[in-house]
Structures are given as C-alpha cells and as structure tokens.
N, CA, C and O atoms as a GROMACS GRO file, in nm:
protein
  436
    1MET      N    1   3.836   4.217   1.021
    1MET     CA    2   3.816   4.157   0.893
    1MET      C    3   3.666   4.156   0.862
    1MET      O    4   3.585   4.115   0.945
    2SER      N    5   3.634   4.200   0.746
    2SER     CA    6   3.492   4.204   0.708
    2SER      C    7   3.462   4.091   0.612
    2SER      O    8   3.551   4.042   0.542
    3ARG      N    9   3.339   4.051   0.610
    3ARG     CA   10   3.297   3.943   0.522
    3ARG      C   11   3.261   3.999   0.385
    3ARG      O   12   3.207   4.109   0.374
    4ALA      N   13   3.292   3.925   0.284
    4ALA     CA   14   3.259   3.967   0.148
    4ALA      C   15   3.111   3.941   0.122
    4ALA      O   16   3.057   3.839   0.165
    5ASN      N   17   3.047   4.030   0.054
    5ASN     CA   18   2.907   4.017   0.018
    5ASN      C   19   2.899   3.942  -0.116
    5ASN      O   20   2.942   3.998  -0.217
    6PRO      N   21   2.847   3.822  -0.120
    6PRO     CA   22   2.844   3.747  -0.244
    6PRO      C   23   2.753   3.809  -0.349
    6PRO      O   24   2.764   3.774  -0.467
    7LEU      N   25   2.665   3.898  -0.311
    7LEU     CA   26   2.574   3.959  -0.407
    7LEU      C   27   2.633   4.083  -0.474
    7LEU      O   28   2.574   4.135  -0.568
    8ASP      N   29   2.749   4.130  -0.428
    8ASP     CA   30   2.811   4.247  -0.490
    8ASP      C   31   2.852   4.220  -0.633
    8ASP      O   32   2.844   4.310  -0.717
    9LEU      N   33   2.895   4.098  -0.662
    9LEU     CA   34   2.946   4.067  -0.794
    9LEU      C   35   2.837   4.016  -0.888
    9LEU      O   36   2.861   4.002  -1.009
   10ALA      N   37   2.721   3.988  -0.836
   10ALA     CA   38   2.615   3.928  -0.918
   10ALA      C   39   2.550   4.034  -1.006
   10ALA      O   40   2.532   4.149  -0.966
   11ASP      N   41   2.516   3.991  -1.124
   11ASP     CA   42   2.448   4.079  -1.218
   11ASP      C   43   2.301   4.036  -1.223
   11ASP      O   44   2.269   3.930  -1.276
   12PHE      N   45   2.214   4.117  -1.168
   12PHE     CA   46   2.072   4.083  -1.160
   12PHE      C   47   1.991   4.149  -1.270
   12PHE      O   48   1.868   4.152  -1.263
   13ALA      N   49   2.057   4.200  -1.371
   13ALA     CA   50   1.986   4.268  -1.479
   13ALA      C   51   1.893   4.172  -1.554
   13ALA      O   52   1.785   4.211  -1.598
   14ASP      N   53   1.935   4.046  -1.567
   14ASP     CA   54   1.854   3.949  -1.640
   14ASP      C   55   1.752   3.877  -1.550
   14ASP      O   56   1.675   3.793  -1.597
   15PHE      N   57   1.752   3.910  -1.424
   15PHE     CA   58   1.664   3.841  -1.332
   15PHE      C   59   1.524   3.900  -1.336
   15PHE      O   60   1.506   4.020  -1.313
   16SER      N   61   1.427   3.818  -1.366
   16SER     CA   62   1.286   3.859  -1.362
   16SER      C   63   1.201   3.733  -1.355
   16SER      O   64   1.244   3.627  -1.400
   17PRO      N   65   1.081   3.744  -1.298
   17PRO     CA   66   0.995   3.625  -1.289
   17PRO      C   67   0.949   3.580  -1.427
   17PRO      O   68   0.944   3.660  -1.521
   18ARG      N   69   0.916   3.454  -1.440
   18ARG     CA   70   0.868   3.401  -1.567
   18ARG      C   71   0.730   3.457  -1.598
   18ARG      O   72   0.649   3.481  -1.509
   19THR      N   73   0.707   3.476  -1.721
   19THR     CA   74   0.572   3.518  -1.762
   19THR      C   75   0.486   3.394  -1.776
   19THR      O   76   0.536   3.281  -1.771
   20THR      N   77   0.357   3.414  -1.793
   20THR     CA   78   0.263   3.303  -1.804
   20THR      C   79   0.296   3.215  -1.923
   20THR      O   80   0.282   3.093  -1.916
   21GLU      N   81   0.340   3.275  -2.032
   21GLU     CA   82   0.372   3.197  -2.151
   21GLU      C   83   0.494   3.108  -2.129
   21GLU      O   84   0.505   3.001  -2.189
   22GLU      N   85   0.586   3.153  -2.043
   22GLU     CA   86   0.709   3.078  -2.023
   22GLU      C   87   0.691   2.958  -1.928
   22GLU      O   88   0.770   2.864  -1.931
   23LYS      N   89   0.588   2.962  -1.846
   23LYS     CA   90   0.568   2.855  -1.750
   23LYS      C   91   0.525   2.728  -1.823
   23LYS      O   92   0.441   2.731  -1.913
   24LEU      N   93   0.584   2.619  -1.782
   24LEU     CA   94   0.550   2.492  -1.842
   24LEU      C   95   0.424   2.436  -1.778
   24LEU      O   96   0.412   2.431  -1.656
   25ARG      N   97   0.330   2.395  -1.860
   25ARG     CA   98   0.206   2.336  -1.811
   25ARG      C   99   0.195   2.194  -1.864
   25ARG      O  100   0.217   2.170  -1.983
   26VAL      N  101   0.161   2.101  -1.776
   26VAL     CA  102   0.144   1.962  -1.816
   26VAL      C  103  -0.002   1.927  -1.796
   26VAL      O  104  -0.062   1.963  -1.696
   27ALA      N  105  -0.057   1.856  -1.891
   27ALA     CA  106  -0.198   1.817  -1.884
   27ALA      C  107  -0.220   1.722  -1.766
   27ALA      O  108  -0.137   1.634  -1.742
   28PRO      N  109  -0.330   1.738  -1.693
   28PRO     CA  110  -0.359   1.648  -1.580
   28PRO      C  111  -0.365   1.501  -1.622
   28PRO      O  112  -0.329   1.414  -1.543
   29GLU      N  113  -0.410   1.474  -1.744
   29GLU     CA  114  -0.416   1.335  -1.790
   29GLU      C  115  -0.276   1.274  -1.799
   29GLU      O  116  -0.256   1.157  -1.768
   30THR      N  117  -0.179   1.357  -1.842
   30THR     CA  118  -0.041   1.310  -1.852
   30THR      C  119   0.014   1.278  -1.714
   30THR      O  120   0.081   1.177  -1.695
   31ILE      N  121  -0.015   1.364  -1.619
   31ILE     CA  122   0.031   1.343  -1.482
   31ILE      C  123  -0.030   1.215  -1.425
   31ILE      O  124   0.039   1.136  -1.362
   32ALA      N  125  -0.160   1.195  -1.448
   32ALA     CA  126  -0.228   1.074  -1.399
   32ALA      C  127  -0.168   0.949  -1.461
   32ALA      O  128  -0.150   0.849  -1.392
   33GLN      N  129  -0.136   0.954  -1.588
   33GLN     CA  130  -0.079   0.836  -1.656
   33GLN      C  131   0.061   0.806  -1.604
   33GLN      O  132   0.095   0.689  -1.583
   34VAL      N  133   0.142   0.908  -1.583
   34VAL     CA  134   0.277   0.887  -1.530
   34VAL      C  135   0.269   0.829  -1.389
   34VAL      O  136   0.345   0.739  -1.353
   35ALA      N  137   0.179   0.881  -1.309
   35ALA     CA  138   0.162   0.830  -1.173
   35ALA      C  139   0.120   0.684  -1.175
   35ALA      O  140   0.172   0.603  -1.099
   36LYS      N  141   0.025   0.651  -1.262
   36LYS     CA  142  -0.022   0.513  -1.273
   36LYS      C  143   0.090   0.420  -1.318
   36LYS      O  144   0.104   0.310  -1.265
   37ASP      N  145   0.169   0.464  -1.417
   37ASP     CA  146   0.278   0.383  -1.469
   37ASP      C  147   0.385   0.356  -1.364
   37ASP      O  148   0.453   0.253  -1.368
   38ASN      N  149   0.401   0.448  -1.269
   38ASN     CA  150   0.505   0.436  -1.167
   38ASN      C  151   0.454   0.384  -1.033
   38ASN      O  152   0.528   0.383  -0.935
   39GLY      N  153   0.329   0.341  -1.029
   39GLY     CA  154   0.278   0.277  -0.908
   39GLY      C  155   0.230   0.371  -0.799
   39GLY      O  156   0.213   0.327  -0.685
   40PHE      N  157   0.209   0.498  -0.829
   40PHE     CA  158   0.157   0.588  -0.729
   40PHE      C  159   0.006   0.571  -0.721
   40PHE      O  160  -0.062   0.561  -0.824
   41VAL      N  161  -0.047   0.566  -0.599
   41VAL     CA  162  -0.190   0.548  -0.582
   41VAL      C  163  -0.256   0.680  -0.546
   41VAL      O  164  -0.190   0.774  -0.501
   42SER      N  165  -0.384   0.686  -0.567
   42SER     CA  166  -0.458   0.807  -0.538
   42SER      C  167  -0.465   0.832  -0.389
   42SER      O  168  -0.468   0.738  -0.309
   43ARG      N  169  -0.468   0.957  -0.351
   43ARG     CA  170  -0.483   0.993  -0.210
   43ARG      C  171  -0.627   1.029  -0.178
   43ARG      O  172  -0.656   1.080  -0.069
   44ASP      N  173  -0.717   1.004  -0.272
   44ASP     CA  174  -0.857   1.032  -0.246
   44ASP      C  175  -0.906   0.943  -0.132
   44ASP      O  176  -0.863   0.829  -0.119
   45ALA      N  177  -0.994   0.997  -0.051
   45ALA     CA  178  -1.048   0.921   0.061
   45ALA      C  179  -1.132   0.805   0.009
   45ALA      O  180  -1.209   0.819  -0.085
   46LYS      N  181  -1.115   0.692   0.073
   46LYS     CA  182  -1.193   0.575   0.036
   46LYS      C  183  -1.322   0.574   0.116
   46LYS      O  184  -1.327   0.621   0.230
   47LYS      N  185  -1.427   0.521   0.055
   47LYS     CA  186  -1.554   0.513   0.125
   47LYS      C  187  -1.545   0.405   0.232
   47LYS      O  188  -1.498   0.294   0.208
   48VAL      N  189  -1.591   0.440   0.351
   48VAL     CA  190  -1.588   0.348   0.463
   48VAL      C  191  -1.728   0.295   0.484
   48VAL      O  192  -1.825   0.370   0.494
   49GLU      N  193  -1.738   0.163   0.489
   49GLU     CA  194  -1.868   0.104   0.514
   49GLU      C  195  -1.904   0.118   0.661
   49GLU      O  196  -1.816   0.119   0.747
   50ALA      N  197  -2.032   0.130   0.686
   50ALA     CA  198  -2.077   0.143   0.824
   50ALA      C  199  -2.048   0.015   0.901
   50ALA      O  200  -2.046  -0.094   0.843
   51ALA      N  201  -2.027   0.028   1.029
   51ALA     CA  202  -2.001  -0.089   1.113
   51ALA      C  203  -2.121  -0.183   1.109
   51ALA      O  204  -2.235  -0.140   1.090
   52ALA      N  205  -2.094  -0.310   1.126
   52ALA     CA  206  -2.200  -0.411   1.115
   52ALA      C  207  -2.313  -0.384   1.214
   52ALA      O  208  -2.430  -0.381   1.175
   53SER      N  209  -2.280  -0.364   1.339
   53SER     CA  210  -2.383  -0.336   1.438
   53SER      C  211  -2.327  -0.241   1.543
   53SER      O  212  -2.275  -0.285   1.645
   54PRO      N  213  -2.336  -0.112   1.517
   54PRO     CA  214  -2.281  -0.017   1.614
   54PRO      C  215  -2.358  -0.024   1.745
   54PRO      O  216  -2.480  -0.041   1.746
   55ARG      N  217  -2.285  -0.011   1.854
   55ARG     CA  218  -2.348  -0.014   1.985
   55ARG      C  219  -2.428   0.113   2.005
   55ARG      O  220  -2.377   0.223   1.980
   56ARG      N  221  -2.549   0.100   2.048
   56ARG     CA  222  -2.632   0.219   2.067
   56ARG      C  223  -2.586   0.296   2.190
   56ARG      O  224  -2.531   0.239   2.284
   57GLN      N  225  -2.609   0.424   2.187
   57GLN     CA  226  -2.569   0.510   2.298
   57GLN      C  227  -2.664   0.490   2.415
   57GLN      O  228  -2.786   0.480   2.398
   58ARG      N  229  -2.607   0.483   2.533
   58ARG     CA  230  -2.690   0.474   2.654
   58ARG      C  231  -2.669   0.602   2.733
   58ARG      O  232  -2.560   0.629   2.783
   59ARG      N  233  -2.772   0.680   2.743
   59ARG     CA  234  -2.766   0.805   2.819
   59ARG      C  235  -2.872   0.800   2.928
   59ARG      O  236  -2.992   0.794   2.900
   60PHE      N  237  -2.828   0.802   3.052
   60PHE     CA  238  -2.919   0.800   3.165
   60PHE      C  239  -2.882   0.913   3.260
   60PHE      O  240  -2.764   0.942   3.278
   61THR      N  241  -2.980   0.975   3.319
   61THR     CA  242  -2.957   1.072   3.425
   61THR      C  243  -2.978   0.998   3.556
   61THR      O  244  -3.091   0.966   3.592
   62THR      N  245  -2.869   0.972   3.627
   62THR     CA  246  -2.878   0.884   3.743
   62THR      C  247  -2.834   0.949   3.873
   62THR      O  248  -2.864   0.898   3.980
   63GLY      N  249  -2.763   1.060   3.866
   63GLY     CA  250  -2.711   1.122   3.987
   63GLY      C  251  -2.579   1.062   4.032
   63GLY      O  252  -2.519   1.109   4.128
   64ARG      N  253  -2.533   0.959   3.964
   64ARG     CA  254  -2.403   0.901   3.999
   64ARG      C  255  -2.293   0.995   3.949
   64ARG      O  256  -2.298   1.043   3.836
   65ASN      N  257  -2.195   1.020   4.036
   65ASN     CA  258  -2.091   1.114   3.996
   65ASN      C  259  -1.951   1.064   4.029
   65ASN      O  260  -1.855   1.142   4.026
   66GLN      N  261  -1.937   0.937   4.060
   66GLN     CA  262  -1.806   0.879   4.088
   66GLN      C  263  -1.770   0.785   3.974
   66GLN      O  264  -1.855   0.714   3.922
   67GLN      N  265  -1.644   0.787   3.938
   67GLN     CA  266  -1.599   0.704   3.827
   67GLN      C  267  -1.516   0.589   3.879
   67GLN      O  268  -1.436   0.605   3.970
   68LEU      N  269  -1.537   0.471   3.820
   68LEU     CA  270  -1.463   0.352   3.855
   68LEU      C  271  -1.401   0.296   3.728
   68LEU      O  272  -1.473   0.248   3.640
   69ASN      N  273  -1.270   0.301   3.718
   69ASN     CA  274  -1.202   0.249   3.599
   69ASN      C  275  -1.148   0.110   3.631
   69ASN      O  276  -1.072   0.092   3.726
   70ILE      N  277  -1.188   0.014   3.551
   70ILE     CA  278  -1.147  -0.124   3.572
   70ILE      C  279  -1.095  -0.180   3.440
   70ILE      O  280  -1.158  -0.160   3.336
   71LYS      N  281  -0.982  -0.248   3.444
   71LYS     CA  282  -0.934  -0.314   3.324
   71LYS      C  283  -1.001  -0.451   3.315
   71LYS      O  284  -1.011  -0.524   3.414
   72ALA      N  285  -1.046  -0.483   3.195
   72ALA     CA  286  -1.111  -0.612   3.172
   72ALA      C  287  -1.081  -0.654   3.029
   72ALA      O  288  -1.035  -0.575   2.948
   73THR      N  289  -1.109  -0.780   3.000
   73THR     CA  290  -1.091  -0.828   2.864
   73THR      C  291  -1.202  -0.772   2.777
   73THR      O  292  -1.306  -0.730   2.827
   74ALA      N  293  -1.179  -0.771   2.647
   74ALA     CA  294  -1.280  -0.722   2.554
   74ALA      C  295  -1.408  -0.805   2.564
   74ALA      O  296  -1.518  -0.752   2.552
   75GLU      N  297  -1.392  -0.936   2.586
   75GLU     CA  298  -1.509  -1.024   2.599
   75GLU      C  299  -1.593  -0.987   2.722
   75GLU      O  300  -1.716  -0.983   2.714
   76THR      N  301  -1.527  -0.961   2.834
   76THR     CA  302  -1.599  -0.926   2.957
   76THR      C  303  -1.672  -0.793   2.941
   76THR      O  304  -1.787  -0.779   2.984
   77VAL      N  305  -1.607  -0.696   2.879
   77VAL     CA  306  -1.670  -0.566   2.856
   77VAL      C  307  -1.791  -0.582   2.764
   77VAL      O  308  -1.895  -0.521   2.788
   78ALA      N  309  -1.778  -0.664   2.660
   78ALA     CA  310  -1.890  -0.687   2.569
   78ALA      C  311  -2.006  -0.755   2.641
   78ALA      O  312  -2.122  -0.720   2.620
   79ARG      N  313  -1.975  -0.854   2.726
   79ARG     CA  314  -2.081  -0.923   2.802
   79ARG      C  315  -2.150  -0.826   2.897
   79ARG      O  316  -2.272  -0.828   2.910
   80PHE      N  317  -2.071  -0.741   2.964
   80PHE     CA  318  -2.127  -0.644   3.058
   80PHE      C  319  -2.220  -0.546   2.986
   80PHE      O  320  -2.331  -0.519   3.031
   81ASN      N  321  -2.172  -0.493   2.872
   81ASN     CA  322  -2.255  -0.398   2.796
   81ASN      C  323  -2.379  -0.465   2.739
   81ASN      O  324  -2.486  -0.404   2.736
   82ALA      N  325  -2.367  -0.590   2.694
   82ALA     CA  326  -2.484  -0.662   2.642
   82ALA      C  327  -2.587  -0.684   2.752
   82ALA      O  328  -2.707  -0.670   2.729
   83LEU      N  329  -2.540  -0.718   2.872
   83LEU     CA  330  -2.632  -0.738   2.984
   83LEU      C  331  -2.699  -0.607   3.023
   83LEU      O  332  -2.819  -0.605   3.052
   84ALA      N  333  -2.624  -0.498   3.024
   84ALA     CA  334  -2.682  -0.366   3.054
   84ALA      C  335  -2.787  -0.328   2.950
   84ALA      O  336  -2.891  -0.273   2.983
   85ASP      N  337  -2.758  -0.359   2.823
   85ASP     CA  338  -2.854  -0.330   2.716
   85ASP      C  339  -2.979  -0.415   2.731
   85ASP      O  340  -3.091  -0.365   2.719
   86ASP      N  341  -2.961  -0.545   2.758
   86ASP     CA  342  -3.076  -0.635   2.773
   86ASP      C  343  -3.167  -0.594   2.888
   86ASP      O  344  -3.289  -0.603   2.877
   87LEU      N  345  -3.107  -0.549   2.996
   87LEU     CA  346  -3.185  -0.508   3.113
   87LEU      C  347  -3.226  -0.360   3.108
   87LEU      O  348  -3.299  -0.312   3.195
   88ASN      N  349  -3.178  -0.289   3.005
   88ASN     CA  350  -3.204  -0.146   2.990
   88ASN      C  351  -3.163  -0.068   3.116
   88ASN      O  352  -3.238   0.014   3.168
   89LEU      N  353  -3.043  -0.098   3.162
   89LEU     CA  354  -2.990  -0.034   3.282
   89LEU      C  355  -2.863   0.042   3.248
   89LEU      O  356  -2.789   0.002   3.158
   90PRO      N  357  -2.838   0.150   3.321
   90PRO     CA  358  -2.706   0.213   3.307
   90PRO      C  359  -2.600   0.121   3.368
   90PRO      O  360  -2.631   0.035   3.451
   91ALA      N  361  -2.478   0.138   3.325
   91ALA     CA  362  -2.370   0.053   3.373
   91ALA      C  363  -2.355   0.061   3.524
   91ALA      O  364  -2.326  -0.040   3.589
   92GLY      N  365  -2.374   0.178   3.581
   92GLY     CA  366  -2.363   0.193   3.726
   92GLY      C  367  -2.468   0.113   3.800
   92GLY      O  368  -2.438   0.052   3.903
   93ALA      N  369  -2.591   0.113   3.750
   93ALA     CA  370  -2.698   0.037   3.815
   93ALA      C  371  -2.672  -0.113   3.804
   93ALA      O  372  -2.699  -0.187   3.898
   94LEU      N  373  -2.621  -0.157   3.690
   94LEU     CA  374  -2.588  -0.298   3.674
   94LEU      C  375  -2.478  -0.338   3.772
   94LEU      O  376  -2.484  -0.444   3.832
   95LEU      N  377  -2.378  -0.253   3.788
   95LEU     CA  378  -2.270  -0.280   3.883
   95LEU      C  379  -2.325  -0.287   4.025
   95LEU      O  380  -2.287  -0.375   4.102
   96GLU      N  381  -2.415  -0.195   4.060
   96GLU     CA  382  -2.475  -0.196   4.194
   96GLU      C  383  -2.549  -0.327   4.219
   96GLU      O  384  -2.537  -0.386   4.326
   97ARG      N  385  -2.627  -0.374   4.117
   97ARG     CA  386  -2.700  -0.501   4.132
   97ARG      C  387  -2.603  -0.617   4.149
   97ARG      O  388  -2.625  -0.704   4.233
   98ALA      N  389  -2.496  -0.618   4.070
   98ALA     CA  390  -2.400  -0.727   4.078
   98ALA      C  391  -2.332  -0.730   4.215
   98ALA      O  392  -2.316  -0.836   4.274
   99VAL      N  393  -2.294  -0.613   4.266
   99VAL     CA  394  -2.231  -0.606   4.398
   99VAL      C  395  -2.328  -0.653   4.505
   99VAL      O  396  -2.290  -0.726   4.596
  100HIS      N  397  -2.454  -0.611   4.495
  100HIS     CA  398  -2.556  -0.650   4.593
  100HIS      C  399  -2.575  -0.802   4.593
  100HIS      O  400  -2.581  -0.865   4.699
  101ILE      N  401  -2.584  -0.861   4.474
  101ILE     CA  402  -2.603  -1.007   4.464
  101ILE      C  403  -2.482  -1.081   4.522
  101ILE      O  404  -2.499  -1.180   4.593
  102LEU      N  405  -2.362  -1.034   4.492
  102LEU     CA  406  -2.242  -1.099   4.546
  102LEU      C  407  -2.234  -1.084   4.698
  102LEU      O  408  -2.194  -1.178   4.767
  103GLU      N  409  -2.271  -0.968   4.751
  103GLU     CA  410  -2.272  -0.949   4.896
  103GLU      C  411  -2.370  -1.047   4.962
  103GLU      O  412  -2.336  -1.110   5.062
  104GLU      N  413  -2.489  -1.059   4.905
  104GLU     CA  414  -2.589  -1.151   4.960
  104GLU      C  415  -2.538  -1.295   4.956
  104GLU      O  416  -2.555  -1.370   5.052
  105LYS      N  417  -2.477  -1.333   4.846
  105LYS     CA  418  -2.429  -1.470   4.830
  105LYS      C  419  -2.322  -1.503   4.933
  105LYS      O  420  -2.326  -1.610   4.993
  106TYR      N  421  -2.228  -1.413   4.956
  106TYR     CA  422  -2.117  -1.443   5.044
  106TYR      C  423  -2.149  -1.416   5.191
  106TYR      O  424  -2.076  -1.464   5.278
  107LYS      N  425  -2.253  -1.341   5.222
  107LYS     CA  426  -2.295  -1.325   5.362
  107LYS      C  427  -2.366  -1.451   5.410
  107LYS      O  428  -2.353  -1.488   5.526
  108ARG      N  429  -2.440  -1.516   5.321
  108ARG     CA  430  -2.514  -1.638   5.358
  108ARG      C  431  -2.429  -1.763   5.346
  108ARG      O  432  -2.453  -1.862   5.415
  109GLY      N  433  -2.329  -1.759   5.257
  109GLY     CA  434  -2.251  -1.877   5.225
  109GLY      C  435  -2.157  -1.914   5.331
  109GLY      O  436  -2.085  -2.012   5.317
   0.00000   0.00000   0.00000
C-alpha cells in the first residue's frame, strides 16, 4: 500500500510571495502605543548604578600555591577581608599570622 501525496491535488498556480506593496506595515509609534496600552514594558537595558564601595582588588605575588576553601558567614569573610586590607596583607599571609598567634597562645596556655 502506498501513501497518497497530499501535494498532488494542490494547485500552486496562484502561489507566489507577496510583493513589497502587499506587505502590511505598521508605524512604530502605533506599536509602541498598543504595547503601552496593554502593559508591555520595554526590554531596553536599564542603567545600573555603581556599587557603593566596591572592594579593591588585592594582587600579590607570594609564592603560595595551595588553596584552602573554608565556609564562613558573610560577616566573617567581610571582617577577614577588611583586616587584610587594613594591614595591606594578602589573605594567605593574614591566615599565617592568625595561625601563628593561635599556636603561641595555646602552647603557653
């Protein structure tokens, strides 16, 4: 059993693309008004204000090549970064100092 070709019976004599004159054109102002009336908002990018105080980049060449990932609260991370900034130290050097101080405290205590 063969399948029937649905295009065999079609008459394509009248088929042709629309000419430029036949195409409907709507003024951009009309489109904007219809969109506004129906609650559509613009997709234009909104201007983003700069952050209040962006954290400055700290780039140090230290020779440290091991990574230590620690979960902490946002407050603790902010305090740690503020202390590193105040002392002008890389995070690794600040961690080394903190570990050294804690070792000294608990060896004597």
